[in-house]
DRENBAFI-815904 format. One record per residue (C-alpha): x, z, y. Coordinates in steps of 0.1 Angstrom, whole numbers, always signed. Example, Ala and Ser with C-alpha at 12.3 -4.5 7.8 and 13.67 -1.06 7.14 Angstrom:
! residues 2
+123	+78	-45
+137	+71	-11
//
This chain:
! residues 583
+0	+0	+0
+13	-9	+35
+10	+14	+65
+11	-12	+93
+19	-49	+99
+57	-45	+101
+57	-24	+70
+38	-53	+53
+64	-78	+65
+92	-56	+52
+75	-53	+18
+70	-91	+17
+107	-96	+24
+117	-70	-3
+95	-88	-28
+110	-122	-20
+78	-133	-3
+92	-138	+32
+117	-162	+47
+132	-158	+82
+135	-190	+101
+165	-190	+126
+159	-226	+138
+141	-230	+172
+105	-241	+166
+77	-252	+190
+44	-233	+189
+27	-266	+199
+19	-283	+165
+54	-279	+149
+47	-244	+135
+14	-256	+121
+29	-285	+102
+57	-262	+89
+31	-237	+77
+9	-263	+60
+38	-280	+43
+52	-246	+32
+18	-236	+18
+16	-269	-2
+50	-263	-17
+43	-226	-25
+70	-214	-2
+71	-177	+10
+56	-164	+42
+75	-173	+73
+89	-152	+102
+100	-175	+130
+126	-156	+150
+132	-183	+176
+99	-196	+190
+103	-218	+221
+90	-202	+253
+87	-166	+239
+110	-137	+231
+87	-125	+203
+89	-135	+166
+59	-151	+149
+47	-144	+113
+26	-169	+95
+13	-174	+59
+15	-137	+54
-16	-137	+32
-11	-171	+16
-8	-161	-20
-25	-138	-45
+8	-118	-47
+9	-112	-10
-28	-100	-10
-19	-76	-38
+10	-63	-17
-13	-58	+13
-39	-39	-8
-16	-20	-32
-38	-32	-61
-59	-62	-73
-89	-69	-51
-112	-69	-82
-101	-34	-91
-114	-21	-57
-148	-37	-62
-152	-25	-98
-141	+10	-89
-167	+12	-62
-195	-2	-84
-187	+21	-113
-187	+51	-90
-220	+42	-74
-237	+36	-107
-223	+68	-122
-241	+88	-94
-276	+79	-108
-284	+108	-109
-254	+126	-92
-236	+153	-111
-204	+173	-108
-191	+158	-140
-194	+123	-127
-179	+132	-94
-149	+148	-112
-146	+118	-135
-143	+95	-104
-123	+119	-83
-99	+92	-72
-127	+72	-57
-143	+103	-42
-110	+110	-25
-110	+75	-11
-145	+79	+2
-136	+112	+19
-108	+94	+36
-129	+67	+51
-135	+83	+86
-109	+72	+112
-86	+97	+126
-80	+99	+164
-44	+106	+174
-28	+111	+208
+5	+92	+206
+1	+55	+200
+30	+31	+192
+10	+1	+204
+10	+15	+240
+48	+19	+241
+54	-12	+263
+35	-39	+281
+36	-76	+290
+22	-93	+322
+9	-125	+308
-4	-142	+276
+22	-168	+284
+49	-145	+271
+33	-146	+236
+41	-174	+211
+5	-186	+209
-2	-217	+188
-17	-251	+195
-26	-260	+159
-40	-295	+160
-35	-325	+183
-71	-325	+197
-75	-287	+200
-88	-277	+234
-57	-256	+241
-36	-229	+225
-55	-203	+204
-50	-168	+192
-59	-173	+155
-56	-139	+139
-70	-114	+164
-88	-82	+153
-116	-80	+179
-131	-46	+183
-164	-41	+202
-190	-13	+201
-227	-9	+205
-232	+4	+240
-261	+26	+229
-249	+41	+196
-212	+37	+201
-208	+23	+166
-178	-1	+165
-174	-35	+149
-142	-53	+139
-142	-90	+135
-120	-121	+138
-130	-146	+164
-107	-173	+176
-95	-170	+212
-86	-200	+234
-62	-193	+262
-78	-201	+296
-51	-186	+318
-25	-158	+318
-51	-130	+315
-83	-146	+301
-94	-163	+269
-125	-176	+252
-142	-155	+226
-158	-176	+199
-186	-151	+190
-218	-159	+173
-250	-138	+176
-251	-134	+138
-218	-115	+138
-213	-79	+149
-194	-86	+181
-218	-114	+191
-247	-90	+187
-230	-63	+208
-224	-88	+236
-260	-100	+234
-272	-64	+237
-248	-58	+267
-260	-89	+285
-296	-77	+281
-286	-46	+300
-264	-66	+325
-234	-46	+315
-198	-54	+307
-188	-51	+271
-154	-34	+265
-132	-52	+240
-100	-42	+223
-80	-69	+206
-54	-59	+181
-27	-85	+171
-7	-76	+140
-28	-48	+127
-26	-31	+94
-32	-59	+68
-61	-39	+52
-78	-40	+86
-74	-78	+87
-91	-80	+52
-118	-56	+63
-125	-76	+95
-134	-108	+76
-156	-91	+50
-194	-94	+51
-199	-57	+47
-233	-42	+41
-250	-28	+72
-240	+8	+78
-205	+4	+65
-180	-2	+93
-147	-21	+90
-126	+8	+101
-142	+31	+76
-140	+6	+48
-103	+0	+55
-97	+38	+52
-115	+38	+19
-95	+9	+5
-62	+23	+18
-70	+59	+7
-60	+72	+41
-77	+74	+75
-74	+45	+99
-55	+59	+130
-71	+53	+163
-59	+61	+199
-77	+60	+232
-74	+28	+252
-58	+31	+286
-81	+8	+306
-114	+8	+287
-137	+34	+271
-127	+27	+235
-105	+39	+206
-85	+12	+189
-60	+10	+160
-29	+27	+171
-3	+9	+149
-10	-27	+160
+18	-49	+173
-1	-60	+204
-32	-46	+220
-52	-66	+246
-77	-44	+265
-104	-60	+286
-141	-68	+290
-167	-95	+284
-187	-99	+316
-225	-106	+313
-235	-143	+317
-200	-155	+320
-193	-186	+299
-165	-212	+298
-160	-244	+278
-141	-235	+246
-128	-259	+219
-125	-283	+202
-107	-264	+175
-94	-276	+141
-114	-254	+117
-115	-245	+80
-140	-273	+72
-111	-297	+77
-127	-311	+108
-127	-302	+145
-155	-279	+156
-171	-291	+188
-164	-277	+222
-191	-254	+236
-196	-227	+262
-186	-192	+250
-180	-158	+265
-148	-151	+285
-125	-122	+276
-110	-108	+308
-79	-89	+300
-70	-57	+319
-36	-51	+303
-14	-64	+274
+2	-35	+255
+26	-38	+226
+51	-19	+204
+88	-21	+208
+101	-54	+194
+66	-66	+183
+58	-93	+158
+31	-118	+167
+8	-127	+138
-8	-161	+133
-27	-182	+108
-36	-219	+105
-69	-232	+93
-77	-268	+83
-85	-290	+54
-85	-267	+23
-66	-251	+8
-50	-231	+36
-41	-194	+40
-78	-185	+44
-84	-195	+8
-66	-163	-4
-82	-141	+22
-117	-155	+13
-111	-151	-24
-98	-115	-18
-129	-104	+1
-154	-118	-24
-135	-104	-53
-139	-70	-37
-176	-74	-27
-191	-94	-55
-194	-64	-80
-214	-45	-52
-241	-71	-51
-253	-58	-85
-264	-26	-66
-290	-48	-48
-296	-73	-76
-289	-59	-110
-299	-93	-126
-269	-109	-108
-239	-109	-131
-214	-128	-111
-211	-147	-78
-185	-171	-63
-182	-191	-31
-158	-221	-33
-130	-224	-7
-129	-262	-14
-163	-264	+3
-154	-241	+32
-170	-211	+14
-204	-212	+31
-211	-247	+18
-212	-239	-19
-222	-207	-37
-226	-203	-75
-245	-173	-89
-247	-163	-126
-280	-144	-133
-299	-129	-161
-333	-145	-164
-358	-119	-176
-389	-138	-168
-400	-173	-158
-384	-187	-126
-366	-154	-119
-336	-175	-109
-356	-190	-80
-368	-155	-69
-332	-143	-69
-319	-174	-50
-344	-168	-22
-333	-131	-19
-296	-140	-19
-302	-165	+9
-315	-136	+30
-285	-114	+26
-261	-111	+56
-235	-138	+57
-248	-153	+24
-277	-166	+45
-253	-193	+58
-250	-208	+23
-258	-245	+23
-258	-253	-14
-267	-225	-39
-264	-232	-77
-280	-207	-101
-265	-206	-137
-270	-184	-167
-251	-152	-173
-220	-159	-193
-212	-190	-173
-179	-185	-155
-188	-191	-119
-152	-198	-110
-149	-226	-135
-160	-260	-121
-163	-274	-156
-186	-246	-168
-208	-249	-138
-209	-287	-142
-218	-283	-179
-247	-259	-169
-261	-285	-145
-256	-312	-172
-276	-291	-197
-303	-276	-176
-309	-295	-144
-341	-315	-142
-350	-332	-109
-386	-325	-115
-383	-287	-119
-349	-275	-109
-344	-283	-72
-356	-268	-40
-349	-279	-4
-353	-253	+23
-355	-269	+58
-347	-255	+92
-329	-225	+79
-299	-206	+94
-266	-224	+91
-229	-219	+97
-219	-225	+133
-191	-247	+119
-214	-269	+98
-213	-302	+118
-238	-318	+94
-266	-294	+104
-296	-306	+125
-284	-286	+154
-261	-256	+159
-272	-226	+138
-300	-246	+121
-297	-268	+90
-311	-274	+56
-303	-258	+22
-303	-269	-13
-310	-247	-43
-302	-260	-78
-316	-240	-107
-292	-248	-136
-304	-219	-158
-318	-225	-192
-354	-237	-192
-378	-250	-218
-385	-283	-201
-373	-315	-218
-345	-334	-203
-337	-371	-202
-306	-384	-220
-273	-387	-202
-255	-419	-195
-231	-430	-221
-221	-464	-209
-219	-476	-173
-217	-512	-162
-180	-522	-165
-178	-531	-128
-200	-512	-104
-189	-535	-77
-212	-561	-93
-241	-538	-84
-229	-533	-48
-198	-549	-34
-193	-521	-9
-181	-498	-37
-143	-493	-37
-139	-470	-66
-160	-447	-88
-157	-418	-113
-183	-406	-139
-180	-369	-144
-193	-353	-176
-217	-381	-182
-242	-371	-155
-225	-371	-121
-213	-404	-106
-191	-403	-76
-186	-436	-58
-162	-443	-29
-173	-466	-1
-159	-478	+31
-192	-479	+49
-230	-480	+43
-232	-448	+22
-269	-443	+24
-277	-480	+17
-253	-479	-14
-270	-448	-26
-305	-463	-23
-294	-494	-40
-279	-475	-70
-307	-450	-76
-333	-478	-77
-313	-499	-102
-326	-496	-138
-291	-497	-151
-284	-464	-135
-316	-446	-146
-298	-423	-170
-275	-408	-143
-288	-375	-130
-268	-375	-98
-250	-401	-77
-228	-391	-47
-212	-414	-22
-180	-403	-5
-158	-419	+22
-127	-439	+15
-103	-411	+25
-113	-391	-6
-90	-392	-37
-114	-392	-66
-86	-378	-89
-82	-347	-68
-109	-322	-76
-103	-302	-44
-106	-333	-22
-138	-344	-40
-155	-311	-35
-144	-309	+1
-155	-345	+7
-190	-339	-8
-200	-304	+4
-187	-305	+40
-202	-340	+48
-239	-339	+38
-270	-322	+49
-297	-316	+22
-325	-325	+45
-313	-359	+58
-287	-371	+33
-305	-368	-1
-325	-396	-17
-346	-400	-49
-357	-429	-71
-393	-418	-65
-407	-393	-40
-443	-383	-34
-464	-353	-24
-490	-332	-42
-507	-318	-12
-478	-303	+8
-456	-300	-23
-429	-327	-26
-425	-343	-61
-391	-358	-69
-385	-382	-99
-357	-402	-113
-321	-400	-100
-308	-379	-70
-286	-397	-45
-264	-379	-19
-248	-397	+10
-217	-375	+16
-198	-401	+37
-184	-394	+71
-210	-404	+97
-210	-413	+133
-215	-381	+153
-196	-360	+129
-166	-341	+142
-132	-358	+136
-112	-351	+105
-80	-331	+111
-48	-351	+110
-14	-341	+124
+4	-362	+149
+28	-386	+131
+57	-377	+154
+53	-340	+144
+51	-349	+107
+83	-369	+110
+101	-342	+130
+93	-315	+104
+103	-338	+75
+137	-344	+92
+143	-308	+100
+129	-294	+67
+162	-282	+52
+172	-266	+85
+142	-243	+84
+153	-229	+50
+189	-221	+58
//
């Protein structure tokens, strides 16, 4: 277990999971390209000691492996979740014997409350301007330089209850930034409440906090469980807080940097675009402005950063970590749920698979509706329900479940005008999109046979097809240069394709032999409401009836945000200097 960020860095180095880069590097694009290439080659975390324009070193890819996550937590993420679940279930009803049996967990729970201390390392020194920090510009068309790994702490102005979240921060000037908050997140709700009262919202931003705090900040914790408390429970020791110097708040005392300031009511400024974890730019928009009173830091601070982009990136490991901790706990709410997994390849919120016990007819549908109403799970775009015993992490097992059990006539539900991820550029409009539920659990309905032989040349059916791949006899993925929806309509209406359950069109930039790319290309680029087609579609009253083959147009469409690509000059520069970075 690590005590703070620099202790984490030291432990990474001791375990051979950190490399110090002496070569001068540019925070504008170059560091991004190095970090991405290092991640692809399974290189260690990087500590850049010579960042152009700043006297502070920069750490990146700190969480970019399962081993580094394990070092941060002091144990496997799954162990934490199982430990909590076993403890909660053992207290039904509570007894002294059960408490004694789980005394380790009890000790952790008793350590959850933060501890206020007087002396704070993070207040040792100060800087006059954000320009002194090595803040990254990650992608060529980003709206500016962004703080990418901030721990943003706010509080409810009525109850005083704090929230810790991670929201990107675009630099506006030497003492102000954007704050990319959404109303559905804790900090966004606090700001909304403050605005209703025409009050400023105090904000404390920690850079380089205890890594357990970073993990807690990105978790979709149940209401009533705070991130500071959860971090204490995971760590087994209280989170240390100290009073801020310029605002009425307590903030983590062992951060590397601390930015103290306020969000003023009704103050907005254009923020973005920003290269995000969907592998595309998120659109520019008007967001709250963080006005900084003072920049504090420890002696010789280390600036933390991360890069997001086309999966997989560092956020894959952080996302997998948080869901490995939380997924056992969903059984407290839904005992019929045996396992749950969100796929990083689809940007997490775009694809969720749930394994469930079906105790009565259509229970899987009942459970799916409930899950889509749970916190951050409400942002799920595609939800696939499978039987217990199916490994939800295994793409092949999930596909086999769909192959066996999916019937268009009985196994599919489209939910329109539902909450959506802010970053989902396929949605009807911001925060509102459509959802698809696939019930791939065992049912009694008969199913049609699967395709055994396809026409030798699909191009003869449609000359816009560039390439294709039949997956497990039921899923046909075709690559096209243009005209995705027309190609789909043509194929699903062709009698030669009648035994195919599902046909998906993807764009020409997708490598059909790369499973990660195929999943990314499909799930980030279609909306269930506007991009799905059927051989036959009719209505029984207000109920839609679908028959035949499902077609999905998952091609890139005009109006979508641009795909992330690095500047060729930067790619060439990093290639030429690659060996120098590793001296």
